[in-house]
PDBQT receptor file of N, H, CA, C and O in Angstrom, charges set to zero:
ATOM      1  N   MET A   1      31.454  12.932 -40.958  1.00  0.00    +0.000 N 
ATOM      2  CA  MET A   1      31.142  11.622 -40.469  1.00  0.00    +0.000 C 
ATOM      3  C   MET A   1      31.432  11.527 -38.961  1.00  0.00    +0.000 C 
ATOM      4  O   MET A   1      30.755  10.791 -38.243  1.00  0.00    +0.000 OA
ATOM      5  N   GLU A   2      32.426  12.265 -38.494  1.00  0.00    +0.000 N 
ATOM      6  H   GLU A   2      32.976  12.863 -39.077  1.00  0.00    +0.000 HD
ATOM      7  CA  GLU A   2      32.742  12.245 -37.062  1.00  0.00    +0.000 C 
ATOM      8  C   GLU A   2      31.590  12.801 -36.221  1.00  0.00    +0.000 C 
ATOM      9  O   GLU A   2      31.299  12.282 -35.144  1.00  0.00    +0.000 OA
ATOM     10  N   LYS A   3      30.941  13.850 -36.711  1.00  0.00    +0.000 N 
ATOM     11  H   LYS A   3      31.178  14.272 -37.586  1.00  0.00    +0.000 HD
ATOM     12  CA  LYS A   3      29.799  14.412 -35.976  1.00  0.00    +0.000 C 
ATOM     13  C   LYS A   3      28.666  13.401 -35.862  1.00  0.00    +0.000 C 
ATOM     14  O   LYS A   3      28.008  13.310 -34.825  1.00  0.00    +0.000 OA
ATOM     15  N   PHE A   4      28.441  12.645 -36.929  1.00  0.00    +0.000 N 
ATOM     16  H   PHE A   4      28.975  12.720 -37.771  1.00  0.00    +0.000 HD
ATOM     17  CA  PHE A   4      27.395  11.625 -36.926  1.00  0.00    +0.000 C 
ATOM     18  C   PHE A   4      27.688  10.556 -35.877  1.00  0.00    +0.000 C 
ATOM     19  O   PHE A   4      26.807  10.192 -35.099  1.00  0.00    +0.000 OA
ATOM     20  N   VAL A   5      28.924  10.050 -35.855  1.00  0.00    +0.000 N 
ATOM     21  H   VAL A   5      29.640  10.346 -36.488  1.00  0.00    +0.000 HD
ATOM     22  CA  VAL A   5      29.292   9.010 -34.897  1.00  0.00    +0.000 C 
ATOM     23  C   VAL A   5      29.223   9.551 -33.467  1.00  0.00    +0.000 C 
ATOM     24  O   VAL A   5      28.739   8.857 -32.572  1.00  0.00    +0.000 OA
ATOM     25  N   LEU A   6      29.695  10.764 -33.243  1.00  0.00    +0.000 N 
ATOM     26  H   LEU A   6      30.088  11.327 -33.970  1.00  0.00    +0.000 HD
ATOM     27  CA  LEU A   6      29.611  11.359 -31.910  1.00  0.00    +0.000 C 
ATOM     28  C   LEU A   6      28.161  11.504 -31.465  1.00  0.00    +0.000 C 
ATOM     29  O   LEU A   6      27.847  11.275 -30.297  1.00  0.00    +0.000 OA
ATOM     30  N   HIS A   7      27.279  11.880 -32.380  1.00  0.00    +0.000 N 
ATOM     31  H   HIS A   7      27.534  12.066 -33.329  1.00  0.00    +0.000 HD
ATOM     32  CA  HIS A   7      25.850  12.009 -32.075  1.00  0.00    +0.000 C 
ATOM     33  C   HIS A   7      25.270  10.663 -31.623  1.00  0.00    +0.000 C 
ATOM     34  O   HIS A   7      24.517  10.606 -30.652  1.00  0.00    +0.000 OA
ATOM     35  N   ILE A   8      25.615   9.602 -32.315  1.00  0.00    +0.000 N 
ATOM     36  H   ILE A   8      26.228   9.649 -33.104  1.00  0.00    +0.000 HD
ATOM     37  CA  ILE A   8      25.154   8.258 -31.959  1.00  0.00    +0.000 C 
ATOM     38  C   ILE A   8      25.679   7.863 -30.583  1.00  0.00    +0.000 C 
ATOM     39  O   ILE A   8      24.923   7.374 -29.744  1.00  0.00    +0.000 OA
ATOM     40  N   VAL A   9      26.971   8.074 -30.353  1.00  0.00    +0.000 N 
ATOM     41  H   VAL A   9      27.585   8.471 -31.035  1.00  0.00    +0.000 HD
ATOM     42  CA  VAL A   9      27.587   7.716 -29.076  1.00  0.00    +0.000 C 
ATOM     43  C   VAL A   9      26.937   8.481 -27.928  1.00  0.00    +0.000 C 
ATOM     44  O   VAL A   9      26.606   7.895 -26.897  1.00  0.00    +0.000 OA
ATOM     45  N   ARG A  10      26.755   9.776 -28.104  1.00  0.00    +0.000 N 
ATOM     46  H   ARG A  10      27.023  10.252 -28.942  1.00  0.00    +0.000 HD
ATOM     47  CA  ARG A  10      26.156  10.606 -27.049  1.00  0.00    +0.000 C 
ATOM     48  C   ARG A  10      24.732  10.142 -26.729  1.00  0.00    +0.000 C 
ATOM     49  O   ARG A  10      24.367  10.024 -25.559  1.00  0.00    +0.000 OA
ATOM     50  N   ASN A  11      23.936   9.881 -27.752  1.00  0.00    +0.000 N 
ATOM     51  H   ASN A  11      24.233   9.976 -28.702  1.00  0.00    +0.000 HD
ATOM     52  CA  ASN A  11      22.554   9.445 -27.525  1.00  0.00    +0.000 C 
ATOM     53  C   ASN A  11      22.490   8.113 -26.792  1.00  0.00    +0.000 C 
ATOM     54  O   ASN A  11      21.639   7.924 -25.923  1.00  0.00    +0.000 OA
ATOM     55  N   LEU A  12      23.368   7.203 -27.128  1.00  0.00    +0.000 N 
ATOM     56  H   LEU A  12      24.059   7.356 -27.834  1.00  0.00    +0.000 HD
ATOM     57  CA  LEU A  12      23.385   5.916 -26.437  1.00  0.00    +0.000 C 
ATOM     58  C   LEU A  12      23.822   6.072 -24.986  1.00  0.00    +0.000 C 
ATOM     59  O   LEU A  12      23.275   5.418 -24.098  1.00  0.00    +0.000 OA
ATOM     60  N   CYS A  13      24.797   6.928 -24.742  1.00  0.00    +0.000 N 
ATOM     61  H   CYS A  13      25.242   7.459 -25.463  1.00  0.00    +0.000 HD
ATOM     62  CA  CYS A  13      25.298   7.122 -23.378  1.00  0.00    +0.000 C 
ATOM     63  C   CYS A  13      24.235   7.708 -22.446  1.00  0.00    +0.000 C 
ATOM     64  O   CYS A  13      24.132   7.298 -21.290  1.00  0.00    +0.000 OA
ATOM     65  N   VAL A  14      23.460   8.646 -22.933  1.00  0.00    +0.000 N 
ATOM     66  H   VAL A  14      23.544   8.980 -23.872  1.00  0.00    +0.000 HD
ATOM     67  CA  VAL A  14      22.466   9.275 -22.064  1.00  0.00    +0.000 C 
ATOM     68  C   VAL A  14      21.170   8.469 -21.988  1.00  0.00    +0.000 C 
ATOM     69  O   VAL A  14      20.285   8.796 -21.198  1.00  0.00    +0.000 OA
ATOM     70  N   ALA A  15      21.053   7.428 -22.798  1.00  0.00    +0.000 N 
ATOM     71  H   ALA A  15      21.772   7.162 -23.440  1.00  0.00    +0.000 HD
ATOM     72  CA  ALA A  15      19.828   6.626 -22.824  1.00  0.00    +0.000 C 
ATOM     73  C   ALA A  15      19.655   5.790 -21.566  1.00  0.00    +0.000 C 
ATOM     74  O   ALA A  15      18.526   5.502 -21.170  1.00  0.00    +0.000 OA
ATOM     75  N   SER A  16      20.757   5.393 -20.928  1.00  0.00    +0.000 N 
ATOM     76  H   SER A  16      21.675   5.627 -21.250  1.00  0.00    +0.000 HD
ATOM     77  CA  SER A  16      20.657   4.515 -19.764  1.00  0.00    +0.000 C 
ATOM     78  C   SER A  16      21.870   4.693 -18.870  1.00  0.00    +0.000 C 
ATOM     79  O   SER A  16      22.997   4.814 -19.352  1.00  0.00    +0.000 OA
ATOM     80  N   ASP A  17      21.634   4.709 -17.568  1.00  0.00    +0.000 N 
ATOM     81  H   ASP A  17      20.720   4.610 -17.177  1.00  0.00    +0.000 HD
ATOM     82  CA  ASP A  17      22.738   4.781 -16.612  1.00  0.00    +0.000 C 
ATOM     83  C   ASP A  17      23.510   3.468 -16.544  1.00  0.00    +0.000 C 
ATOM     84  O   ASP A  17      24.618   3.433 -16.009  1.00  0.00    +0.000 OA
ATOM     85  N   ALA A  18      22.945   2.398 -17.074  1.00  0.00    +0.000 N 
ATOM     86  H   ALA A  18      22.045   2.426 -17.509  1.00  0.00    +0.000 HD
ATOM     87  CA  ALA A  18      23.608   1.096 -17.046  1.00  0.00    +0.000 C 
ATOM     88  C   ALA A  18      24.734   0.997 -18.082  1.00  0.00    +0.000 C 
ATOM     89  O   ALA A  18      25.584   0.112 -17.988  1.00  0.00    +0.000 OA
ATOM     90  N   ILE A  19      24.742   1.892 -19.057  1.00  0.00    +0.000 N 
ATOM     91  H   ILE A  19      24.051   2.611 -19.133  1.00  0.00    +0.000 HD
ATOM     92  CA  ILE A  19      25.772   1.871 -20.101  1.00  0.00    +0.000 C 
ATOM     93  C   ILE A  19      26.983   2.642 -19.601  1.00  0.00    +0.000 C 
ATOM     94  O   ILE A  19      26.876   3.814 -19.239  1.00  0.00    +0.000 OA
ATOM     95  N   GLU A  20      28.136   1.982 -19.584  1.00  0.00    +0.000 N 
ATOM     96  H   GLU A  20      28.223   1.030 -19.879  1.00  0.00    +0.000 HD
ATOM     97  CA  GLU A  20      29.365   2.622 -19.099  1.00  0.00    +0.000 C 
ATOM     98  C   GLU A  20      30.196   3.222 -20.225  1.00  0.00    +0.000 C 
ATOM     99  O   GLU A  20      30.825   4.265 -20.049  1.00  0.00    +0.000 OA
ATOM    100  N   ALA A  21      30.199   2.564 -21.382  1.00  0.00    +0.000 N 
ATOM    101  H   ALA A  21      29.688   1.717 -21.525  1.00  0.00    +0.000 HD
ATOM    102  CA  ALA A  21      30.996   3.038 -22.516  1.00  0.00    +0.000 C 
ATOM    103  C   ALA A  21      30.324   2.586 -23.807  1.00  0.00    +0.000 C 
ATOM    104  O   ALA A  21      29.562   1.620 -23.831  1.00  0.00    +0.000 OA
ATOM    105  N   VAL A  22      30.632   3.318 -24.885  1.00  0.00    +0.000 N 
ATOM    106  H   VAL A  22      31.251   4.102 -24.865  1.00  0.00    +0.000 HD
ATOM    107  CA  VAL A  22      30.054   3.006 -26.193  1.00  0.00    +0.000 C 
ATOM    108  C   VAL A  22      31.164   3.061 -27.236  1.00  0.00    +0.000 C 
ATOM    109  O   VAL A  22      32.008   3.957 -27.221  1.00  0.00    +0.000 OA
ATOM    110  N   LYS A  23      31.146   2.091 -28.137  1.00  0.00    +0.000 N 
ATOM    111  H   LYS A  23      30.460   1.364 -28.149  1.00  0.00    +0.000 HD
ATOM    112  CA  LYS A  23      32.035   2.105 -29.299  1.00  0.00    +0.000 C 
ATOM    113  C   LYS A  23      31.145   2.085 -30.538  1.00  0.00    +0.000 C 
ATOM    114  O   LYS A  23      30.271   1.228 -30.672  1.00  0.00    +0.000 OA
ATOM    115  N   ALA A  24      31.373   3.030 -31.436  1.00  0.00    +0.000 N 
ATOM    116  H   ALA A  24      32.083   3.726 -31.327  1.00  0.00    +0.000 HD
ATOM    117  CA  ALA A  24      30.587   3.100 -32.667  1.00  0.00    +0.000 C 
ATOM    118  C   ALA A  24      31.541   3.253 -33.849  1.00  0.00    +0.000 C 
ATOM    119  O   ALA A  24      32.593   3.884 -33.751  1.00  0.00    +0.000 OA
ATOM    120  N   ARG A  25      31.141   2.659 -34.957  1.00  0.00    +0.000 N 
ATOM    121  H   ARG A  25      30.287   2.146 -35.037  1.00  0.00    +0.000 HD
ATOM    122  CA  ARG A  25      31.961   2.724 -36.166  1.00  0.00    +0.000 C 
ATOM    123  C   ARG A  25      31.065   3.019 -37.357  1.00  0.00    +0.000 C 
ATOM    124  O   ARG A  25      29.958   2.493 -37.470  1.00  0.00    +0.000 OA
ATOM    125  N   SER A  26      31.566   3.871 -38.243  1.00  0.00    +0.000 N 
ATOM    126  H   SER A  26      32.465   4.298 -38.151  1.00  0.00    +0.000 HD
ATOM    127  CA  SER A  26      30.843   4.195 -39.468  1.00  0.00    +0.000 C 
ATOM    128  C   SER A  26      31.840   4.169 -40.621  1.00  0.00    +0.000 C 
ATOM    129  O   SER A  26      32.947   4.696 -40.508  1.00  0.00    +0.000 OA
ATOM    130  N   GLN A  27      31.442   3.557 -41.722  1.00  0.00    +0.000 N 
ATOM    131  H   GLN A  27      30.543   3.129 -41.814  1.00  0.00    +0.000 HD
ATOM    132  CA  GLN A  27      32.289   3.526 -42.906  1.00  0.00    +0.000 C 
ATOM    133  C   GLN A  27      31.507   4.029 -44.112  1.00  0.00    +0.000 C 
ATOM    134  O   GLN A  27      30.312   3.775 -44.263  1.00  0.00    +0.000 OA
ATOM    135  N   LYS A  28      32.209   4.735 -44.943  1.00  0.00    +0.000 N 
ATOM    136  H   LYS A  28      33.179   4.942 -44.821  1.00  0.00    +0.000 HD
ATOM    137  CA  LYS A  28      31.618   5.265 -46.167  1.00  0.00    +0.000 C 
ATOM    138  C   LYS A  28      32.363   4.633 -47.339  1.00  0.00    +0.000 C 
ATOM    139  O   LYS A  28      33.471   5.055 -47.670  1.00  0.00    +0.000 OA
ATOM    140  N   PRO A  29      31.761   3.624 -47.969  1.00  0.00    +0.000 N 
ATOM    141  CA  PRO A  29      32.450   2.949 -49.058  1.00  0.00    +0.000 C 
ATOM    142  C   PRO A  29      32.691   3.872 -50.255  1.00  0.00    +0.000 C 
ATOM    143  O   PRO A  29      31.859   4.713 -50.593  1.00  0.00    +0.000 OA
ATOM    144  N   ILE A  30      33.812   3.693 -50.860  1.00  0.00    +0.000 N 
ATOM    145  H   ILE A  30      34.488   3.009 -50.585  1.00  0.00    +0.000 HD
ATOM    146  CA  ILE A  30      34.186   4.419 -52.078  1.00  0.00    +0.000 C 
ATOM    147  C   ILE A  30      34.177   5.942 -51.875  1.00  0.00    +0.000 C 
ATOM    148  O   ILE A  30      33.838   6.686 -52.795  1.00  0.00    +0.000 OA
ATOM    149  N   ALA A  31      34.544   6.399 -50.691  1.00  0.00    +0.000 N 
ATOM    150  H   ALA A  31      34.820   5.795 -49.944  1.00  0.00    +0.000 HD
ATOM    151  CA  ALA A  31      34.595   7.833 -50.439  1.00  0.00    +0.000 C 
ATOM    152  C   ALA A  31      35.859   8.453 -51.031  1.00  0.00    +0.000 C 
ATOM    153  O   ALA A  31      35.855   9.613 -51.443  1.00  0.00    +0.000 OA
ATOM    154  N   LEU A  32      36.922   7.683 -51.069  1.00  0.00    +0.000 N 
ATOM    155  H   LEU A  32      36.924   6.741 -50.735  1.00  0.00    +0.000 HD
ATOM    156  CA  LEU A  32      38.188   8.151 -51.624  1.00  0.00    +0.000 C 
ATOM    157  C   LEU A  32      38.550   7.278 -52.820  1.00  0.00    +0.000 C 
ATOM    158  O   LEU A  32      38.316   6.070 -52.803  1.00  0.00    +0.000 OA
ATOM    159  N   SER A  33      39.109   7.874 -53.838  1.00  0.00    +0.000 N 
ATOM    160  H   SER A  33      39.300   8.856 -53.852  1.00  0.00    +0.000 HD
ATOM    161  CA  SER A  33      39.354   7.140 -55.084  1.00  0.00    +0.000 C 
ATOM    162  C   SER A  33      40.367   6.008 -54.927  1.00  0.00    +0.000 C 
ATOM    163  O   SER A  33      40.241   4.995 -55.615  1.00  0.00    +0.000 OA
ATOM    164  N   LEU A  34      41.344   6.133 -54.072  1.00  0.00    +0.000 N 
ATOM    165  H   LEU A  34      41.446   6.956 -53.513  1.00  0.00    +0.000 HD
ATOM    166  CA  LEU A  34      42.375   5.111 -53.931  1.00  0.00    +0.000 C 
ATOM    167  C   LEU A  34      42.194   4.231 -52.702  1.00  0.00    +0.000 C 
ATOM    168  O   LEU A  34      43.066   3.415 -52.404  1.00  0.00    +0.000 OA
ATOM    169  N   ALA A  35      41.103   4.371 -51.993  1.00  0.00    +0.000 N 
ATOM    170  H   ALA A  35      40.394   5.033 -52.235  1.00  0.00    +0.000 HD
ATOM    171  CA  ALA A  35      40.875   3.597 -50.767  1.00  0.00    +0.000 C 
ATOM    172  C   ALA A  35      39.606   2.771 -50.902  1.00  0.00    +0.000 C 
ATOM    173  O   ALA A  35      38.686   3.129 -51.637  1.00  0.00    +0.000 OA
ATOM    174  N   HIS A  36      39.577   1.673 -50.186  1.00  0.00    +0.000 N 
ATOM    175  H   HIS A  36      40.324   1.382 -49.588  1.00  0.00    +0.000 HD
ATOM    176  CA  HIS A  36      38.379   0.824 -50.161  1.00  0.00    +0.000 C 
ATOM    177  C   HIS A  36      37.214   1.573 -49.512  1.00  0.00    +0.000 C 
ATOM    178  O   HIS A  36      36.080   1.509 -49.985  1.00  0.00    +0.000 OA
ATOM    179  N   SER A  37      37.510   2.278 -48.427  1.00  0.00    +0.000 N 
ATOM    180  H   SER A  37      38.432   2.329 -48.042  1.00  0.00    +0.000 HD
ATOM    181  CA  SER A  37      36.489   3.085 -47.746  1.00  0.00    +0.000 C 
ATOM    182  C   SER A  37      37.178   4.050 -46.795  1.00  0.00    +0.000 C 
ATOM    183  O   SER A  37      38.356   3.895 -46.475  1.00  0.00    +0.000 OA
ATOM    184  N   SER A  38      36.435   5.035 -46.354  1.00  0.00    +0.000 N 
ATOM    185  H   SER A  38      35.478   5.161 -46.614  1.00  0.00    +0.000 HD
ATOM    186  CA  SER A  38      36.909   5.894 -45.266  1.00  0.00    +0.000 C 
ATOM    187  C   SER A  38      35.989   5.635 -44.095  1.00  0.00    +0.000 C 
ATOM    188  O   SER A  38      34.822   5.290 -44.281  1.00  0.00    +0.000 OA
ATOM    189  N   GLY A  39      36.504   5.798 -42.895  1.00  0.00    +0.000 N 
ATOM    190  H   GLY A  39      37.452   6.078 -42.744  1.00  0.00    +0.000 HD
ATOM    191  CA  GLY A  39      35.663   5.485 -41.752  1.00  0.00    +0.000 C 
ATOM    192  C   GLY A  39      36.135   6.143 -40.477  1.00  0.00    +0.000 C 
ATOM    193  O   GLY A  39      37.225   6.710 -40.395  1.00  0.00    +0.000 OA
ATOM    194  N   VAL A  40      35.269   6.044 -39.488  1.00  0.00    +0.000 N 
ATOM    195  H   VAL A  40      34.384   5.583 -39.554  1.00  0.00    +0.000 HD
ATOM    196  CA  VAL A  40      35.532   6.588 -38.159  1.00  0.00    +0.000 C 
ATOM    197  C   VAL A  40      35.110   5.532 -37.146  1.00  0.00    +0.000 C 
ATOM    198  O   VAL A  40      34.043   4.931 -37.268  1.00  0.00    +0.000 OA
ATOM    199  N   GLU A  41      35.951   5.315 -36.152  1.00  0.00    +0.000 N 
ATOM    200  H   GLU A  41      36.818   5.803 -36.053  1.00  0.00    +0.000 HD
ATOM    201  CA  GLU A  41      35.582   4.474 -35.020  1.00  0.00    +0.000 C 
ATOM    202  C   GLU A  41      35.853   5.282 -33.772  1.00  0.00    +0.000 C 
ATOM    203  O   GLU A  41      36.931   5.854 -33.612  1.00  0.00    +0.000 OA
ATOM    204  N   MET A  42      34.868   5.329 -32.883  1.00  0.00    +0.000 N 
ATOM    205  H   MET A  42      33.992   4.864 -33.012  1.00  0.00    +0.000 HD
ATOM    206  CA  MET A  42      34.962   6.160 -31.697  1.00  0.00    +0.000 C 
ATOM    207  C   MET A  42      34.533   5.362 -30.474  1.00  0.00    +0.000 C 
ATOM    208  O   MET A  42      33.504   4.686 -30.493  1.00  0.00    +0.000 OA
ATOM    209  N   THR A  43      35.323   5.442 -29.415  1.00  0.00    +0.000 N 
ATOM    210  H   THR A  43      36.159   5.991 -29.400  1.00  0.00    +0.000 HD
ATOM    211  CA  THR A  43      34.980   4.832 -28.132  1.00  0.00    +0.000 C 
ATOM    212  C   THR A  43      34.971   5.935 -27.088  1.00  0.00    +0.000 C 
ATOM    213  O   THR A  43      35.935   6.689 -26.963  1.00  0.00    +0.000 OA
ATOM    214  N   ARG A  44      33.889   6.025 -26.348  1.00  0.00    +0.000 N 
ATOM    215  H   ARG A  44      33.106   5.412 -26.450  1.00  0.00    +0.000 HD
ATOM    216  CA  ARG A  44      33.773   7.045 -25.310  1.00  0.00    +0.000 C 
ATOM    217  C   ARG A  44      33.185   6.446 -24.037  1.00  0.00    +0.000 C 
ATOM    218  O   ARG A  44      32.275   5.619 -24.093  1.00  0.00    +0.000 OA
ATOM    219  N   PHE A  45      33.710   6.867 -22.896  1.00  0.00    +0.000 N 
ATOM    220  H   PHE A  45      34.450   7.538 -22.851  1.00  0.00    +0.000 HD
ATOM    221  CA  PHE A  45      33.084   6.525 -21.619  1.00  0.00    +0.000 C 
ATOM    222  C   PHE A  45      31.930   7.498 -21.413  1.00  0.00    +0.000 C 
ATOM    223  O   PHE A  45      32.044   8.690 -21.700  1.00  0.00    +0.000 OA
ATOM    224  N   CYS A  46      30.833   6.976 -20.917  1.00  0.00    +0.000 N 
ATOM    225  H   CYS A  46      30.741   6.008 -20.684  1.00  0.00    +0.000 HD
ATOM    226  CA  CYS A  46      29.620   7.782 -20.817  1.00  0.00    +0.000 C 
ATOM    227  C   CYS A  46      29.695   8.869 -19.751  1.00  0.00    +0.000 C 
ATOM    228  O   CYS A  46      28.896   9.805 -19.775  1.00  0.00    +0.000 OA
ATOM    229  N   ASP A  47      30.634   8.767 -18.821  1.00  0.00    +0.000 N 
ATOM    230  H   ASP A  47      31.283   8.007 -18.801  1.00  0.00    +0.000 HD
ATOM    231  CA  ASP A  47      30.789   9.825 -17.818  1.00  0.00    +0.000 C 
ATOM    232  C   ASP A  47      31.061  11.185 -18.462  1.00  0.00    +0.000 C 
ATOM    233  O   ASP A  47      30.749  12.222 -17.878  1.00  0.00    +0.000 OA
ATOM    234  N   ALA A  48      31.631  11.181 -19.646  1.00  0.00    +0.000 N 
ATOM    235  H   ALA A  48      31.884  10.338 -20.121  1.00  0.00    +0.000 HD
ATOM    236  CA  ALA A  48      31.931  12.434 -20.355  1.00  0.00    +0.000 C 
ATOM    237  C   ALA A  48      30.657  13.179 -20.763  1.00  0.00    +0.000 C 
ATOM    238  O   ALA A  48      30.700  14.388 -20.988  1.00  0.00    +0.000 OA
ATOM    239  N   PHE A  49      29.528  12.475 -20.861  1.00  0.00    +0.000 N 
ATOM    240  H   PHE A  49      29.494  11.492 -20.678  1.00  0.00    +0.000 HD
ATOM    241  CA  PHE A  49      28.283  13.099 -21.305  1.00  0.00    +0.000 C 
ATOM    242  C   PHE A  49      27.271  13.281 -20.179  1.00  0.00    +0.000 C 
ATOM    243  O   PHE A  49      26.226  13.901 -20.377  1.00  0.00    +0.000 OA
ATOM    244  N   ARG A  50      27.571  12.748 -19.011  1.00  0.00    +0.000 N 
ATOM    245  H   ARG A  50      28.420  12.244 -18.850  1.00  0.00    +0.000 HD
ATOM    246  CA  ARG A  50      26.632  12.853 -17.882  1.00  0.00    +0.000 C 
ATOM    247  C   ARG A  50      27.104  13.925 -16.932  1.00  0.00    +0.000 C 
ATOM    248  O   ARG A  50      28.301  14.167 -16.779  1.00  0.00    +0.000 OA
ATOM    249  N   ARG A  51      26.146  14.558 -16.299  1.00  0.00    +0.000 N 
ATOM    250  H   ARG A  51      25.173  14.361 -16.424  1.00  0.00    +0.000 HD
ATOM    251  CA  ARG A  51      26.471  15.612 -15.314  1.00  0.00    +0.000 C 
ATOM    252  C   ARG A  51      26.071  15.190 -13.946  1.00  0.00    +0.000 C 
ATOM    253  O   ARG A  51      26.263  15.939 -12.988  1.00  0.00    +0.000 OA
TER     254      ARG A  51
């Protein structure tokens, strides 16, 4: 799930120079038997993906 969220963040960052940072969250309901859901939240500054 982390690779998926990173892919989304990277694509949004390179889509426009006007975007400075991106926060993305993904949850997978009922992924673990004792948890409501498992999830990933990622915040990245777009400078990390631009050259």
